[in-house]
C-alpha positions as CSV (number, residue, x, y, z in Angstrom):
1,X,179.4,125.0,84.7
2,X,180.9,128.0,85.7
3,X,184.4,126.0,87.0
4,X,184.5,124.2,83.3
5,X,184.0,126.8,81.1
6,X,186.7,128.6,83.2
7,X,188.9,125.5,82.5
8,X,188.2,125.9,78.5
9,X,189.8,129.8,78.7
10,X,193.1,128.3,79.8
11,X,193.3,125.5,77.6
12,X,196.3,126.4,75.1
13,X,194.3,125.4,71.9
14,X,191.1,128.0,72.7
15,X,191.3,131.2,70.8
16,X,189.1,134.1,71.9
17,X,185.9,134.4,69.4
18,X,185.5,130.8,69.0
19,X,182.2,129.4,69.5
20,X,181.4,127.9,72.4
21,X,178.9,125.6,73.7
22,X,177.6,124.4,77.5
23,X,175.8,121.4,78.6
24,X,172.7,122.4,80.6
25,X,171.6,119.2,80.3
26,X,174.3,118.3,83.1
27,X,172.6,120.8,85.7
28,X,171.0,119.1,88.7
29,X,171.0,122.5,90.5
30,X,171.2,126.2,90.3
31,X,172.5,128.4,93.1
32,X,174.5,131.7,92.6
33,X,175.2,134.7,95.2
34,X,176.1,137.8,94.4
35,X,180.2,137.2,95.1
36,X,180.0,134.5,92.1
37,X,178.1,136.6,89.2
38,X,180.4,139.4,90.2
39,X,183.7,136.8,88.9
40,X,181.7,135.5,86.5
41,X,180.7,138.9,84.8
42,X,184.2,140.0,85.0
43,X,185.7,137.0,83.9
44,X,183.0,137.4,80.8
45,X,184.2,140.6,80.2
46,X,187.7,140.3,80.1
47,X,187.2,137.3,77.8
48,X,184.3,138.5,75.2
49,X,184.1,142.7,75.7
50,X,187.3,142.8,73.6
51,X,186.7,141.1,70.3
52,X,185.3,143.2,67.6
53,X,182.8,140.9,66.1
54,X,180.2,138.8,68.5
55,X,180.9,134.7,69.3
56,X,178.3,132.3,69.3
57,X,177.5,130.6,72.1
58,X,175.2,127.4,72.2
59,X,173.6,126.5,75.6
60,X,172.4,122.8,75.2
61,X,169.4,121.7,76.9
62,X,166.9,123.4,79.0
63,X,165.3,121.6,81.8
64,X,162.8,122.7,84.4
65,X,166.5,123.0,86.9
66,X,168.4,124.6,84.3
67,X,165.9,127.2,82.8
68,X,167.2,130.1,85.7
69,X,170.2,129.4,84.5
70,X,169.5,130.0,81.0
71,X,167.0,133.0,82.2
72,X,170.1,134.8,84.1
73,X,172.9,134.1,81.2
74,X,170.3,135.9,78.8
75,X,170.0,138.7,81.3
76,X,173.9,138.8,82.1
77,X,174.7,139.5,78.3
78,X,171.7,141.9,77.7
79,X,172.8,144.1,80.6
80,X,176.7,144.2,80.0
81,X,176.2,144.4,76.1
82,X,178.8,141.4,76.0
83,X,179.4,140.9,72.2
84,X,177.9,137.4,72.0
85,X,175.0,135.8,69.4
86,X,173.2,133.2,72.1
87,X,171.0,130.5,70.9
88,X,169.4,127.9,73.1
89,X,169.0,124.7,71.2
90,X,166.8,121.6,72.6
91,X,170.0,119.2,72.1
92,X,173.1,118.3,69.8
93,X,171.9,117.5,66.6
94,X,170.8,121.1,66.4
95,X,173.7,122.6,68.2
96,X,175.6,121.0,65.1
97,X,173.3,122.5,62.8
98,X,173.2,126.0,64.4
99,X,177.1,126.6,64.5
100,X,177.6,125.1,61.0
101,X,180.8,123.6,62.6
102,X,183.5,122.0,60.0
103,X,183.8,118.5,60.2
104,X,187.5,118.5,61.8
105,X,185.2,120.1,64.4
106,X,184.2,116.9,65.4
107,X,187.3,115.8,67.9
108,X,186.5,118.4,70.6
109,X,183.1,116.6,71.3
110,X,182.3,114.0,73.0
111,X,181.6,110.7,71.3
112,X,178.0,111.9,70.4
113,X,179.2,114.4,67.6
114,X,180.7,111.3,65.4
115,X,177.3,109.9,64.9
116,X,175.7,113.4,64.2
117,X,178.0,113.8,61.2
118,X,175.6,114.3,59.0
119,X,174.5,117.4,60.3
120,X,177.8,119.2,59.0
């Protein structure tokens, strides 16, 4: 998950401050050590620490496996004062409604988004 997030930041169409979505449905296990956590917090501060206004991040799909990761993410944001509004939503329809995305953003999401067009 963290590798995928960092890869998104390297995309040419990524703009600091844009909303982000992390799919926790696909998390099958969660284990993180000190070195990984330090690297993640450092990169989060580098990416989001200089923003003037908070960004919205949606964590989609809380399961028994992903719940510890979501709690860790919430704790990290609170401890580091990173300017993020975190939304934990049960599914993609709720994510689309929460972020209130314009229709042209659907191209960035998997095919599910085209079925959820009515939520925009």
